[in-house]
N, CA, C and O of each residue as an XYZ file, in Angstrom:
400
protein
N     -10.897     12.791     18.583
C     -10.839     11.911     19.324
C     -11.719     12.069     20.395
O     -11.933     13.082     21.060
N     -12.277     10.790     20.501
C     -13.490     11.287     22.091
C     -12.360      9.672     22.497
O     -11.860      9.452     23.601
N     -12.266      9.083     21.679
C     -11.501      7.503     22.309
C     -10.324      6.711     21.854
O     -10.170      6.820     20.638
N      -9.677      6.151     22.284
C      -8.217      5.478     22.430
C      -6.886      5.916     22.388
O      -6.154      6.151     23.350
N      -6.580      6.026     20.939
C      -5.169      6.515     21.023
C      -4.660      6.981     19.130
O      -4.702      6.041     18.337
N      -4.393      7.845     18.791
C      -3.803      8.327     17.228
C      -2.430      8.280     17.515
O      -1.973      9.095     18.317
N      -1.376      7.076     16.743
C      -0.533      6.300     16.606
C       0.277      7.412     15.339
O       1.187      8.029     15.893
N       0.167      7.728     14.056
C       0.561      8.746     12.602
C      -1.026      9.492     12.791
O      -2.188      9.240     13.110
N       0.014     10.752     12.268
C      -1.179     11.096     11.254
C      -0.097     12.464      9.997
O       0.917     13.158     10.075
N      -1.146     12.162      9.029
C      -0.180     12.419      7.559
C      -0.814     13.680      6.895
O      -2.035     13.567      7.003
N      -0.579     14.500      6.438
C      -1.245     15.685      5.907
C      -1.236     15.366      4.726
O      -0.106     15.096      4.319
N      -2.185     15.267      3.857
C      -2.281     15.082      2.058
C      -3.145     15.978      1.309
O      -4.329     15.717      1.094
N      -2.475     17.191      0.851
C      -3.221     18.389      0.620
C      -3.217     18.896      1.975
O      -2.459     18.797      2.940
N      -4.775     19.713      1.623
C      -5.511     20.132      2.853
C      -6.283     19.278      4.168
O      -6.825     19.664      5.204
N      -6.001     17.736      3.475
C      -6.433     16.428      4.890
C      -5.079     16.080      5.076
O      -3.985     16.081      4.510
N      -5.995     15.604      6.763
C      -5.137     15.633      8.278
C      -5.614     13.927      7.632
O      -6.649     14.006      6.970
N      -4.991     12.343      7.730
C      -5.511     11.810      7.997
C      -4.484     11.111      9.504
O      -3.265     10.997      9.628
N      -5.645     10.751     10.474
C      -5.572     10.132     11.397
C      -5.312      8.268     11.699
O      -6.146      7.449     11.314
N      -4.643      8.060     12.083
C      -4.734      6.219     12.585
C      -4.169      5.711     14.284
O      -3.395      6.087     15.164
N      -4.674      5.150     14.135
C      -4.401      4.018     15.438
C      -5.530      3.691     16.024
O      -6.495      3.674     15.260
N      -5.645      3.544     16.632
C      -6.475      2.016     17.563
C      -7.747      3.580     18.904
O      -7.678      4.301     19.900
N      -8.929      2.997     17.449
C      -9.819      4.381     18.024
C     -11.219      4.121     17.396
O     -11.180      3.641     16.263
N     -12.276      4.320     17.855
C     -13.944      4.173     17.402
C     -14.496      5.436     17.410
O     -15.631      5.226     16.981
N     -14.434      6.223     17.556
C     -15.025      7.635     17.522
C     -14.076      9.104     17.717
O     -13.344      9.609     18.569
N     -14.353      9.269     16.995
C     -14.791     10.967     16.831
C     -15.183     12.239     16.691
O     -15.729     12.232     15.587
N     -15.268     13.652     17.245
C     -16.062     14.342     16.473
C     -15.354     15.894     16.748
O     -14.591     16.249     17.646
N     -15.985     16.732     15.490
C     -15.442     17.916     15.338
C     -15.330     18.475     16.751
O     -15.875     18.142     17.804
N     -14.223     19.681     16.362
C     -14.210     20.340     17.460
C     -15.140     21.764     17.736
O     -14.914     22.540     18.665
N     -16.093     21.911     16.852
C     -17.250     22.852     16.847
C     -18.237     22.414     17.962
O     -18.382     22.535     19.178
N     -18.956     21.723     16.670
C     -20.398     20.713     17.695
C     -20.296     19.597     18.259
O     -21.311     19.274     18.876
N     -19.171     18.631     18.296
C     -18.877     17.629     19.038
C     -19.098     16.596     18.860
O     -18.622     15.612     19.425
N     -20.217     16.679     17.661
C     -21.009     15.312     17.427
C     -19.866     14.251     16.903
O     -18.976     14.311     16.055
N     -20.416     13.061     17.999
C     -19.241     11.933     17.161
C     -19.716     11.148     15.717
O     -20.758     10.928     15.100
N     -18.865     10.990     15.645
C     -19.009      9.790     14.207
C     -18.484      9.290     14.488
O     -17.556      9.757     15.149
N     -18.587      7.420     14.190
C     -18.429      6.086     14.477
C     -16.841      6.101     13.202
O     -16.866      6.285     11.985
N     -15.643      5.834     14.107
C     -14.244      5.411     12.806
C     -14.193      4.182     13.053
O     -14.770      3.725     14.040
N     -13.365      3.268     12.048
C     -12.684      2.279     13.239
C     -11.200      2.423     12.373
O     -10.868      2.049     11.248
N     -10.593      3.039     13.296
C      -8.894      2.951     13.533
C      -8.446      3.822     12.721
O      -7.241      4.015     12.885
N      -9.002      4.546     11.757
C      -8.529      5.209     10.634
C      -9.871      6.335     10.574
O     -11.064      6.031     10.603
N      -9.362      7.518     10.496
C     -10.672      8.851     10.121
C      -9.851     10.422      9.685
O      -8.659     10.430      9.993
N     -10.164     11.188      9.287
C      -9.751     12.370      8.155
C     -10.432     13.647      8.718
O     -11.544     13.850      9.205
N      -9.286     14.483      8.455
C     -10.967     16.032      9.071
C      -9.463     17.347      8.187
O      -8.294     17.342      7.803
N     -10.820     18.354      8.337
C     -10.158     19.249      7.256
C      -8.388     20.220      7.974
O      -8.437     20.955      8.960
N      -7.337     20.002      7.350
C      -6.579     20.213      8.448
C      -6.698     21.747      8.598
O      -5.663     22.294      8.980
N      -7.861     22.617      8.349
C      -8.048     23.904      8.700
C      -8.838     24.503      9.758
O      -8.677     25.376     10.610
N      -9.962     23.522      9.300
C     -11.497     23.474     10.275
C     -11.188     22.661     11.046
O     -11.260     23.090     12.197
N     -10.679     21.074     10.925
C     -10.965     20.432     12.184
C     -12.144     19.354     11.757
O     -12.335     18.291     12.347
N     -12.957     19.870     10.529
C     -13.908     18.676     10.672
C     -13.770     17.786     10.530
O     -12.540     17.846     10.549
N     -14.064     16.323     10.292
C     -13.887     15.392     10.395
C     -14.574     14.836      9.020
O     -15.527     15.573      8.767
N     -14.474     14.058      8.278
C     -14.289     13.825      6.180
C     -15.777     12.860      7.125
O     -15.785     12.171      8.145
N     -16.702     13.219      6.288
C     -17.719     12.639      6.220
C     -16.949     10.962      4.693
O     -17.064      9.738      4.760
N     -16.569     11.472      4.083
C     -16.617     10.901      2.994
C     -15.670      9.425      3.486
O     -15.728      8.207      3.320
N     -15.063     10.134      3.973
C     -13.561      9.022      4.125
C     -13.842      8.133      5.622
O     -13.751      8.502      6.793
N     -14.138      7.093      5.145
C     -15.066      6.359      6.367
C     -14.636      4.676      6.416
O     -15.370      3.810      6.893
N     -13.137      4.400      5.748
C     -12.733      2.978      5.922
C     -13.467      1.445      7.361
O     -14.080      1.534      8.424
N     -13.301      1.080      7.106
C     -13.150     -0.328      8.310
C     -11.854     -0.386      7.890
O     -11.427     -0.242      6.744
N     -10.971     -0.715      9.388
C      -9.599     -0.884      9.525
C      -9.722     -2.349     10.786
O      -9.977     -2.234     11.984
N      -9.587     -2.985     10.408
C      -9.229     -4.106     11.808
C      -7.980     -3.345     12.542
O      -7.085     -2.696     12.001
N      -8.163     -3.589     13.801
C      -6.243     -3.303     13.711
C      -6.111     -2.615     14.170
O      -7.033     -1.829     13.954
N      -4.881     -1.932     15.387
C      -3.859     -0.603     15.214
C      -4.015     -0.428     14.107
O      -4.563     -1.231     13.352
N      -3.457      0.908     13.722
C      -3.345      1.718     12.159
C      -1.816      1.914     12.969
O      -1.724      2.459     14.069
N      -0.638      1.352     12.188
C       1.044      1.436     13.347
C       1.463      2.180     11.711
O       2.599      2.567     11.984
N       1.269      2.538     10.441
C       1.853      3.313      9.454
C       0.791      3.932      8.861
O      -0.320      3.433      9.039
N       0.928      5.167      8.022
C       0.416      5.367      7.154
C       1.227      6.442      6.465
O       1.779      7.481      6.830
N       0.980      5.317      4.508
C       2.376      5.819      3.813
C       1.616      6.635      2.889
O       1.142      5.841      2.077
N       1.194      8.011      2.544
C       0.621      8.501      1.550
C       0.984      7.957      0.033
O       2.138      7.604     -0.213
N       0.026      7.907     -0.901
C       0.618      7.748     -2.240
C       0.748      8.925     -3.148
O      -0.226      9.012     -3.897
N       1.574      9.785     -3.304
C       1.727     10.645     -4.375
C       0.992     10.513     -5.874
O       0.729     11.558     -6.470
N       0.779      9.680     -6.263
C       0.609      9.139     -7.595
C      -1.541      9.312     -7.516
O      -2.144      9.741     -8.500
N      -2.012      9.048     -6.702
C      -3.713      9.669     -5.812
C      -3.197     10.084     -4.755
O      -2.560      9.391     -3.962
N      -3.494     11.551     -4.636
C      -3.660     12.183     -3.031
C      -4.263     12.370     -2.590
O      -3.817     13.228     -1.827
N      -5.647     12.152     -2.284
C      -6.822     12.582     -2.006
C      -7.174     11.348     -1.534
O      -7.401     10.420     -2.311
N      -7.238     11.247     -0.483
C      -8.123     10.556      0.386
C      -9.481     10.666      0.590
O      -9.973     11.307      1.519
N     -10.210      9.962     -0.389
C     -11.859     10.437     -0.705
C     -12.894      9.368     -0.960
O     -14.038      9.557     -1.373
N     -12.477      8.526     -0.737
C     -13.151      7.887     -1.186
C     -13.676      6.692      0.101
O     -14.753      6.098      0.087
N     -12.771      6.579      0.988
C     -13.172      5.007      2.208
C     -12.540      4.084      2.166
O     -12.681      3.059      2.833
N     -11.327      4.447      0.949
C     -10.538      2.983      0.817
C      -9.000      2.981      1.477
O      -8.549      4.015      1.969
N      -8.578      2.300      1.461
C      -7.040      2.129      0.985
C      -6.387      1.066      1.287
O      -6.818      0.193      2.039
N      -4.840      1.046      0.491
C      -5.051      0.093      0.137
C      -3.928     -0.510      1.064
O      -3.298      0.274      1.773
N      -3.525     -2.408      1.115
C      -2.981     -2.887      1.238
C      -1.478     -2.880      1.411
O      -1.054     -1.779      1.060
N      -0.576     -3.626      1.787
C       0.653     -3.646      1.959
C       1.050     -4.316      0.009
O       2.076     -4.072     -0.625
N       0.158     -4.932     -0.341
C       0.351     -5.323     -1.971
C      -0.510     -4.767     -2.157
O      -1.518     -5.470     -2.233
N      -0.744     -3.181     -2.356
C      -1.371     -2.259     -2.942
C      -2.555     -2.768     -3.666
O      -2.849     -2.185     -4.710
N      -3.395     -3.917     -3.216
C      -4.805     -3.859     -3.087
C      -5.535     -3.386     -2.645
O      -5.513     -3.470     -1.417
N      -6.525     -2.682     -3.185
C      -7.792     -2.129     -2.647
C      -7.910     -2.227     -1.225
O      -6.779     -2.267     -0.741
N      -8.576     -2.269     -0.574
C      -8.620     -2.908      0.594
C      -9.306     -1.755      1.559
O      -9.127     -0.539      1.626
N     -10.382     -2.886      2.451
C     -11.283     -2.138      4.103
C     -10.833     -1.732      4.433
O     -10.734     -0.509      4.532
N      -9.613     -3.512      5.256
C      -8.637     -3.443      6.434
C      -7.360     -3.563      6.292
O      -6.813     -4.159      5.364
N      -7.100     -3.296      6.727
C      -5.354     -2.816      6.260
C      -4.531     -2.520      7.560
O      -4.006     -1.441      7.284
N      -4.225     -2.775      8.494
C      -3.404     -1.977     10.176
C      -2.215     -0.919      9.420
O      -2.071      0.202      9.909
N      -1.224     -1.409      7.986
C      -0.662     -0.269      7.571
C      -1.113     -0.534      5.931
O      -1.019     -1.298      4.969
N      -1.975      1.413      6.707
C      -2.904      2.353      4.907
C      -1.486      2.793      4.266
O      -0.437      3.195      4.768
N      -1.909      2.543      2.939
C      -1.398      3.626      2.392
C      -2.463      4.092      1.804
O      -3.292      3.285      1.385
N      -2.716      5.816      1.607
C      -3.088      6.344      1.607
C      -3.557      6.569     -0.237
O      -2.773      7.045     -1.058
N      -4.772      6.173     -0.521
C      -5.070      6.415     -1.923
C      -6.419      6.801     -2.277
O      -7.150      6.510     -1.330
N      -7.253      7.476     -3.490
C      -8.680      6.947     -3.624
C      -8.078      5.544     -4.717
O      -7.048      5.290     -5.341
N      -9.552      4.824     -4.450
C      -9.083      3.747     -4.915
C     -10.896      3.599     -4.955
O     -11.790      4.280     -4.453
N     -10.890      1.963     -6.087
C     -12.430      2.127     -5.959
C     -12.623      0.177     -5.113
O     -11.754     -0.692     -5.054
N     -13.731      0.136     -4.727
C     -13.419     -0.631     -3.620
C     -13.279     -2.390     -4.867
O     -13.589     -2.384     -6.058
N     -12.876     -3.346     -4.274
C     -13.084     -4.210     -5.184
C     -14.862     -5.509     -4.656
O     -15.219     -6.407     -5.419
């Protein structure tokens, strides 16, 4: 992470998902900056930032809730508190879903 703060981190399989208030992250090896809006995922073993998980979250992420029914956060979408697939939610339930 290059700026801001991470308030929550959860592990889903070999993927770590971090949320907070931030705009940029970087891989630990090459340091190439990647723009992320308050939520990002990275490989638990290598630390490489996911290129496929890139949701836009308006506001600080204060809670992350993994969804055991769909345990891979790979599409860049999160669900809001109602369960609707959304790209904007400050409390993100992590599951793969298709954008509306």
